[in-house]
N, C-alpha and C positions, 0 to 999 in steps of 0.2 A: 433467502439470501437477496442481495441487492440486484434489481433487474438491470443487467449490463449487456449491451450489444456484444455479439461474439467478436467483432473486429476492434473493439475498444482496447486500447493499450492501458496498462496499469503501471504507474510510476510511483516509486517510493522515494521520498525526499530524505537524503542522508542528513545526519546531524539532528539537532533538536529544534523544536518549533514552540513558540509561545502559544499555549493552548487557550489563551483568552481570545484569540483571533476567531472571527466568524468567516463566512464564505468570502466576503470582499477582501479581507486581509490575507486569507490563504490564496485567493485567486491572484492577488498582486504578487505574492511570493512565488507563485507558480510562473508568472510571466517574467519577473525580474531575475530570480535566482535559478529556476529550473529551465528557463527558456522554453516554456510550454504554453499552450493555449488552453486556458481553463474552460473555454466554451466549445471545445472540439469533441466533447463526448468521452474523453479519456478520464480515467480515475487517477487522482493524486492523493497519496497518503502521507500523513505527517505524524510524528511522535513527539510527545512531551518530554521534558527533562527527566522526570522520574521513571519513564518507560512503561507506566501502567495505563496510559491513555493514548489512543490514536484518533485522528480525525481524517475523514476521507471526503473529498469534494469531487463533483462531476456535474456536467450539464446533461440533462436527459432529453434535450430537444424542446422541452416546454418551460423549464425553469432550472434554477440553481438548486443543487442538492448538497446537503451536509450531513454526514453520518459520524457519530461519535461512539466510541466504545471504551469503557474503562474496566480493567480487570480488578476483581476484588483481591485476588492473590496472584503473584507472579508478575512477569514483565513481558512485553512484546519483544520478540527477537528483532534486532535492528543491526544493520551493518555498522562497522566501526568508523567508516569514512565520515568526515565532518562536513563535506559539501558534495554537491552533485546529485544525481538521481540514478536509480537502479530500476531496470524494467523487470516486472514480475509476470509470471504466467497466471492464468486463472486458478490453476491448481495451487500455486504458491500463495496466492491471495487467500484461498480457502484455508490453507494450513496456518498462515499468519493469524487469521481471525480466530482459529481454534487454539492458538498458543503453541503450535508445533514449530520446531526449528526448521524453517523452509530452506535454510542455506545448506543443509546437509542432505542433499538428495542423492540417493544411491539406488540404482536399479539392481534388482536381484535377478538371478537367473539360475537355472538348474542345468547341469550337464545332461545331455541327452543319453539315454540308455540304449545306445546302438550296440548290438551284439557283437 
């Protein structure tokens, strides 16, 4: 997985993004649209129109990083909002990268068997 500091925040950009953009274009979108600092060490995720590709940018302290993933089948789960940003947990990011619907989180519990 991507080496990310434990205190790094993960931001998902709502809506669709032009997947032709590289780090500089996505960093500009991060500053202008998401009101974030692309050089703060946080992760910013973007999805293309078809939904089968995501790009993630972050600054690792030494340089700019750009990660791209395209699914051969299926689509990445994305919120229906057209603008803004959504904060994800590290667990939600892991589920997103595996193609799991991270929006439907449900804790399970078992009733205790107290006599």
